[in-house]
N, C-alpha and C positions, 0 to 999 in steps of 0.2 A: 799608627792608629791606636795601638794599645796605650802608649804614653799619653796621648791626648785625652782619651777617655778616663785614664787614671787621674789626670790633673783636674778634670772636671768633676770628679767624684768627691773631692775634698770640700768645695763650696756647698755641694748638695748635702753632704753629711753635716756640716756646721749649721746649715739652714734648718735641717730637720731637728737638730738638737735644740736650737733656739725656739723653734715652734713647740717642741715638747715642753720646754720650760714655761713658755707663755701659757700654754694650755693648762699646765699644772697650777700656775699662778691664778688663773681665772677660776679654775675648779676650787681652789682653796679659798679664794676671796668671795665667791658667790654666797656661800652660807652666812658669812659674816655681814654681808650687805643687807640681807633680808630684815634683820631687826632695825636697820637704819632707815628703812622706808617709812615707818610711822614717825620716826624722828624728823625726817624731812617734811612730812605732812604737818607736824606740830609747828615747825618753823614757818611754813606757809600760812598757817592760821595766825601765828603771832604777827607776821608782817601785815596781814589784812586788818587785824584788830588794832594795830597801832595807827592805822590810817596812812601808813607810809606808801609812797608810790611803789606799785608792785615791781617795776623794773629796777628801782633803786634797791628794793629788798632782795631781789634776785642777785644783784651784783655783789652783795655781801657773801654769796656762796662761793665766788671765785676769788674775791679779795681776801676773805678769811676762810680758807679751806679747813674748817674744823667746826663741827656742828655745835659743840658745847659753847665755844667762844662766840659763834655766830648768833645763837639764840640769846646769849647773855647780852650781846650788843644790841640786838633788835629789841629785846624786852625793855632794857634800860632806856634806850632812846624813845621808845613808845610811851614810857611812863613819865617822860619829861626830864629825865636826868641830863646833866650837862654832857656834851660830847666828850670832853676830856675824861670825865668820870666813867662813862660807858666804855671808852677805849681802854682805860686803865683796868677796869674789871675784866674785860675780854682778854687782856694780856695776862692777868693773874690766872685766869682759867686755863689759858694755853701754856702756862709756865712749865707744866709737866713735860712739854716737848723738849725742854732743855735737857731733861734726864734721858729722854729717848735719844737725843743727839749724842750725849756723852756715852751711852751704851753702844752706839753704832760707830763711834769714832774709829776704832781699829779697822772696821770693814770699809769705811769711807776713805781712809788713808790709802787704800789700795786702788782707788778709783781715779779716773782721769779728772782733770780740773772742772770740766763742764758739768760732770755729774755731781761733784762736790758742791757746786753752786746751785744747780737746779733741783737736784734730788730732794733736798729737805722740804721743798714746797708740798710734796705729796706725802710727807711723813705724818700720817695720822695714826690714831690708836690701832686701827685694824691692820694697817700696813706694818706697824712696829711689831704687833703680836705675831704676824706671819713670818716676817724676815728674821726675827730672833730665833726661829726654828731652823734657819738656813745658814747658821754661822760657819758651817764647814764647807760651804760652796766655794768654788774658785771665784775670783773677782768678776769675771765676765758673766758667769751663771748667776751670781748674786745680783749683779746690776740688771740683767734681763728680767729676773724674777721680781725684783723691787719695782722697776718701772712698769712692768705689766700689771702688778697689783695696784700701784698708785694711779695709773691712768684708768684702770677699770673703775676704781672707786670715784675718781674725779669725774669721769664722764657720766656715770649713772647718778651721782649726787646732783649734778647740774640739772639733769632731766627730771629727777624726782622732786627737786625744789620747785621747778616750774609747775609740775603737776600739782604739788601741794598748794601753790598759790591759787589754783583754779578749783580743785575739788576739796581741799582741806576745810574751807568754811562750811561746806554742806555735809560734812561727816558728823553724825550724831555724837553728842557729848558722852553718851553712855559707852561709847567704844573706848574711852579713856586711853587715847593714843600716847599720852605723856608717859604712861607706865612702861612703854617700850624703851625709853631712854635709860633708866637705871638697869633694866634687863640687859641692854646692849653692853654697857660697861661692866656689869657683873660677869657676863660671859667672857669678855676679854681678860678680866682679871683671873678668873678660874683657869682659863686656857694657858696663862703664862706662869701659873704656880706649879713648879715641878720640883722644888726643893724646900726644905723646912725654913731656911732664912727668908725666902720669898713669902712664905705663908705668914711669918712673923711681921714682915714689913707691911703686908697687905692689911692684916688685922689691926696693927698699931696705927697705920695711916687712917683707916676707917674710923677708929675710935677717936683719934685726935681731931679729925675733921668734924666729926659729930659734936664734940665738945666745944669747938671753936666756930661752929656754924654761924654764930651771930656776928662775927667780925665783918667790918664794912668791905665792900667790893669783892665779896666772896674770897677774901684772902685766907680764910680758914682752910681752903683747899691747898694753898701753898704751904701753910704751917703743917698740915697733916702729911703732905708729901715729904717734906724735909725730915720730920720726925720719923716717918716710916722708913726712909732710907737709912737714917742713923741706926734705927733698931735692927734693920735687916743686916747692915754691915757689922754691927757688934755681935749679932748672933752668929754670923758666918765666921768671924774671927774666933769666937768662943768655941765653935764646933771644930775648927781647924786645930785648936790648941789641945783638944781632948786626945 
């Protein structure tokens, strides 16, 4: 009897460990989702203002799981831009995710194939900011935390976008919901800056993006990101040589 009870203790222990990781992930993700709520409402307003079918507008939330790229696509299509140009602009805006993927490659190489294929779908700014703080986790714990964060953001984003389609248009303009968008990204940047090279990269990227803001299809974002990475890399090498 003792051996049977002992054997059943191991699954329970692993289950409780997974539950603790999931709870931790949700607790970490929730504060980062609050600034995204006005963002979703802004997208809802944009969909309505373009005259787009609300259902079609909502489908962009799960076809393009990324608020910045989604609102870029919706806004450009609503302004009469060609579909190819709108899609190209959305791709440029989401190009920063390539850098996220590169940064997480070592952790993804430890994961099963199904995770390497499906995991990137929920790799958004908030998820990246959170999992970068979990680099020392073992592969299973990292995977559980990553998926819990990703599914949390995905589920609530879909619901909030639907809500935005209904209540967004009746929210007074004086509330200036669009102001939440830069606040959201600023918070993520600040949260990820823990070393001097990262600070240099962020400042240089911001300055270059501002200077090249007039480039078509918002490609100034891509230019700023590339120059920021180069600046941060050079700074880190300079610091290591000291």
